C-alpha positions in Angstrom: 31.4 -38.2 3.9 28.1 -38.1 5.8 24.9 -38.4 3.9 23.5 -35.2 2.3 19.9 -34.6 3.2 18.3 -32.4 0.5 15.6 -32.5 -2.2 17.7 -31.2 -5.1 21.3 -31.0 -6.3 22.8 -28.5 -8.7 26.1 -29.6 -10.3 28.5 -27.2 -11.9 29.7 -28.3 -15.3 33.2 -27.3 -16.2 35.9 -28.8 -13.9 33.3 -30.4 -11.8 31.6 -33.0 -14.0 33.6 -32.3 -17.2 37.4 -32.0 -17.4 37.5 -28.5 -18.9 41.1 -27.8 -18.0 42.3 -31.2 -19.1 40.5 -30.7 -22.5 41.9 -27.2 -22.9 45.5 -28.4 -22.1 45.2 -31.2 -24.7 43.9 -28.8 -27.3 46.6 -26.2 -26.6 49.3 -28.8 -26.9 48.4 -29.4 -30.5 47.2 -25.9 -31.3 50.3 -24.2 -30.0 52.4 -26.3 -32.4 50.1 -25.5 -35.2 50.4 -21.7 -34.7 54.2 -21.8 -34.0 54.2 -20.8 -30.3 57.5 -21.4 -28.5 55.9 -21.8 -25.0 56.2 -25.2 -23.3 52.8 -27.0 -23.0 52.6 -26.3 -19.3 53.4 -22.6 -19.7 50.9 -22.3 -22.5 48.1 -23.9 -20.5 48.8 -21.7 -17.5 48.9 -18.5 -19.6 45.7 -19.5 -21.4 43.9 -20.2 -18.1 44.8 -16.7 -16.8 43.5 -15.1 -20.0 40.4 -17.2 -20.0 39.6 -16.2 -16.4 40.3 -12.5 -17.1 38.3 -12.1 -20.3 35.5 -14.5 -19.6 34.8 -12.6 -16.4 34.4 -9.5 -18.5 32.1 -11.3 -20.8 30.0 -12.5 -17.8 29.8 -8.9 -16.6 28.5 -7.7 -20.0 31.7 -5.7 -20.8 32.6 -7.9 -23.8 30.6 -10.0 -26.2 31.4 -13.7 -26.5 33.2 -13.0 -29.8 35.1 -10.0 -28.4 36.4 -12.0 -25.4 37.6 -14.8 -27.7 39.5 -12.3 -29.8 40.9 -10.6 -26.7 42.3 -13.9 -25.4 44.0 -14.7 -28.7 45.5 -11.2 -29.1 46.7 -11.1 -25.5 48.4 -14.5 -25.9 50.1 -13.6 -29.2 51.1 -10.0 -28.3 53.0 -8.1 -29.8 51.7 -9.8 -33.0 48.8 -7.7 -34.3 45.8 -9.7 -35.6 42.7 -8.5 -37.5 39.3 -9.8 -36.5 39.2 -12.5 -39.2 42.7 -13.8 -38.2 41.8 -13.9 -34.5 38.5 -15.6 -35.2 40.2 -18.3 -37.4 42.8 -18.9 -34.7 40.3 -19.3 -32.0 38.1 -21.6 -34.2 41.1 -23.8 -34.7 41.7 -24.0 -30.9 37.9 -24.6 -30.3 37.8 -27.5 -32.8 40.6 -29.3 -30.9 39.1 -28.4 -27.6 35.7 -29.9 -28.6 37.4 -33.1 -29.7 38.9 -33.4 -26.2 35.7 -33.0 -24.2 35.2 -35.8 -21.6 33.6 -36.3 -18.2 35.6 -37.0 -15.1 35.6 -40.8 -14.2 33.6 -40.1 -11.0 31.0 -37.9 -12.6 28.4 -40.3 -14.0 28.1 -42.4 -10.8 27.6 -39.3 -8.7 24.9 -37.8 -10.9 23.1 -41.2 -11.2 23.3 -41.6 -7.4 21.5 -38.4 -6.9 18.8 -39.3 -9.4 18.5 -42.8 -7.9 17.9 -41.2 -4.5 14.9 -39.4 -6.0 16.5 -35.9 -6.0 15.9 -33.2 -8.5 19.1 -32.7 -10.4 20.2 -29.7 -12.5 23.3 -28.3 -14.1 24.2 -24.7 -13.2 27.0 -23.3 -15.2 28.6 -19.9 -16.2 28.8 -19.9 -19.9 27.0 -19.6 -23.2 24.0 -21.9 -23.2 24.6 -23.2 -26.7 28.2 -24.0 -26.0 27.4 -25.7 -22.7 24.6 -27.7 -24.3 27.1 -29.0 -26.8 29.3 -30.3 -23.9 26.3 -32.0 -22.4 25.4 -33.6 -25.7 29.0 -34.9 -26.1 29.1 -36.8 -22.7 27.0 -39.2 -20.6 24.8 -36.3 -19.6 23.1 -36.4 -23.1 21.0 -39.3 -22.1 19.8 -38.0 -18.7 17.7 -35.0 -19.9 18.8 -32.8 -17.0 17.8 -29.1 -17.0 20.7 -26.9 -17.9 20.9 -23.4 -16.4 23.5 -21.4 -18.2 24.4 -17.9 -17.3 23.8 -16.5 -20.8 20.1 -17.2 -20.2 19.9 -16.4 -16.5 19.2 -13.1 -14.7 22.9 -13.2 -13.5 26.0 -15.3 -13.5 27.4 -17.2 -10.5 28.1 -16.0 -7.8 25.1 -13.7 -8.3 22.3 -15.0 -6.1 19.8 -14.6 -8.9 21.5 -17.5 -10.7 20.8 -19.9 -7.8 17.4 -18.5 -7.0 16.3 -19.0 -10.7 17.6 -22.5 -10.8 16.0 -23.5 -7.5 12.7 -22.1 -8.6 12.9 -24.0 -11.9 13.5 -27.2 -9.9 10.6 -26.3 -7.6 12.7 -26.5 -4.5 13.5 -24.1 -1.7 17.1 -22.9 -1.7 17.6 -24.3 1.8 16.7 -27.8 0.5 19.2 -27.7 -2.4 22.9 -28.6 -2.5 25.3 -26.9 -4.9 28.4 -29.0 -6.0 31.2 -27.1 -7.7 34.9 -26.5 -7.9 35.0 -22.7 -7.6 35.0 -21.3 -4.0 33.7 -17.9 -5.1 31.2 -18.8 -7.8 29.9 -22.1 -6.4 30.4 -22.0 -2.7 30.1 -18.3 -1.7 27.4 -17.8 -4.3 25.4 -20.7 -3.2 25.6 -19.9 0.5 24.7 -16.3 -0.1 21.5 -17.5 -1.8 20.6 -19.9 1.0 21.8 -23.2 -0.4 24.2 -25.6 1.1 27.4 -26.4 -0.8 30.1 -29.0 -1.5 33.4 -27.7 -2.7 35.2 -30.1 -5.0 38.9 -29.8 -4.8 40.8 -32.6 -6.4 44.1 -31.3 -5.1 45.5 -31.4 -1.6 44.8 -27.7 -0.8 43.5 -27.0 2.7 40.3 -25.0 3.3 38.5 -23.5 6.1 34.9 -23.6 5.0 31.9 -21.8 6.5 28.9 -23.6 7.9 26.7 -25.3 5.4 29.7 -26.0 3.2 31.8 -29.1 3.1 35.0 -30.2 1.2 35.2 -33.2 -1.1 38.2 -34.5 -3.0 36.1 -36.7 -5.4 32.5 -36.8 -6.4 32.5 -40.3 -5.1 32.4 -38.9 -1.6 28.9 -37.6 -2.1 26.3 -39.7 -0.4 22.6 -38.9 -0.8 20.2 -40.0 1.8 
């Protein structure tokens, strides 16, 4: 990949620097057995991902609280079993404990972040999520020692892909949006959102999917492909 000429980089967190789906799949493999689910691990992970996307989006839009979306995911997964709030909370807490234990960065993440810092760029983390939860992920990985600013949607004017999330983050980094690169795995949240706010963007897709990307966006299969000039 050709060199990226910019003054700042914003990295998405989940499934860009940190292996969220891998950690969730590991947690679900054990949690599903604990709660007696008959689904195969692959089916459980796929079903959980769908529910997470559905209800977390409602949380981001302010339709549900964080607690309500967690309960909704548990209840939808276990339907037609009826659970009270305390039961649903206990079941989610059991999953969350296993999920936290499985947090890890992708093998290519640390080198990419350090390369941006070594190139003299301003580096931040822009993530959709609860700030306290996302900070815990930072503290559990190599990111803990880098003291990077964390911009989490729970403390921003809007969540990605809302342009206000990008504008706020760029202003905090003291960089014009046109001089900032967004790196993330979500086409809608990270790429369309960044381009709409005037940033350039790199879509991280670790699969072999094909993409036709608009101008100011590029495709990378690994963070190792990033080169900062």
